N, C-alpha and C positions, 0 to 999 in steps of 0.2 A: 405672599407675605405683604402685609400692609405697612405703611409708614409708621403707624402707631406702635408697632412692635419694637422698633429700633430706638425710639426716643429715650427710654430708660437707660439704655446702654450708652448713648451719647452724653446724657446728663452725668452718669457715673464717671465716664472717662474725663469729662470736663472738670468735675469736682476733684478728681484725683490729680489732674494736672495743676489745678489751682492750689491744692494743698502742697504739692511738691515745690511749686514756685514760691509759695509763702514761706516754707521752711528754709529755702535757700536765701530768700530775702532777709529773713530774721537773723540768719547767721552773719550777714554782712553789715547790719545796722549796729551801731554802738549804743549802749544804754546811756541815757542822760543821768548822771549823778549830780546832786545839788552841790553847790560850792561849799556848803557847810558840812559836807560829809567827810569823815576822816577814815583813814585806812587803819585796820587793826586785825588782831586775831581773836576770834570769838569761839568760845567753847560753851556749849549748853550743858549744864549739869542736870538738874531736875527742874523743868520749867515751873515757875518763871525765873529761876535762878540761873545765872550764867557767869562766866568770867570774860572780861574784855581786856586784852593786853595784860593779863595776869591779875587784874583787879576785879573784885566781885561787883556784879551789876544785876539789876532786875529788868525783866522785860516789861515795858509799859503795857497797860491795857490796850488792846488793839494793835500791838506791834506787828509789823510785817517783816517777814524774812523771805527774800526772793533768791531762787537758785540761779545758776549761770544762764538758764534759759528764760529768766525773768518771770518764772512762775512762783506763786506763793507756796511755801512749804511750811508744814507744822513744826513747831520748835521741838516737840517730843520725838520726831523722826530724826533729829540731828543730835540727840544726846550722845555724849562721849566722843564727838568729832571735834577736831580743831580746824577752823575754817578761816581763810583769809577773806576779809570782808571790807566793804565800805559801809559806814554806819552813821546814823544821826542819833542824837540824844534829845529828849524833850527838856522842858524848863526845869524839871525836878531831877534831871540826871539819869532818867530811865532810858533804856534802849528803845527807840521808837521805830527805826527802820534799819534793815541790814540787807545788803546785796552781796551774795556769795560770788566771788570773782572767778571768772574763767581764766585759764592760763594766759590768754592774750591780754585780758584786762589787768592781770597781776603784773605782766611784764611792762606795762606802761608806767614809766617813772618820770619824775618823782611824783608822789601823791602824799600830801601832808598827813601826819598822824595826830596832830593837835593844832590848836590855834597859834601857838608860838611858831611852829614850822610854816603854817600858812601865811604868817605875817612876813616871812622872808621870801615868799614865792608869789607869783602872779598867776591867776586863773584865767584861762580862756574857755568860757563855758560852751562855746560852739564846738570847739575841737576837743573838749573834755581833757585838757592837759594843763598841768601846772609847770611853770618855767621860772627860771631865775630872772629878775628884772634887769 
């Protein structure tokens, strides 16, 4: 057996180890949410129509919805579900970005639901937490 026969196996094992290590690393990193993101409940009706905190809202053209693994999901795949999210709105009040929260992210309290609540809290963008001043 020559050395050339074993290199594909080594490459495969190395790639497999890197993928496993990358998945473990991704679970320990926290997603950076912008300071102007609010927490709310999103329900997609028939895209681009949705409800946000019980109020009707439309998805902006090019809106991004990310799941708990930070992967972009299509709004049509979420129809009929009620999701706890962090979200941002564009200048016209359309839903621009939404991040579906994992249970660990949802447990992180407090997170403001609107600008009035944010005015009473202080944001630490590095730690991704809001606290009372």
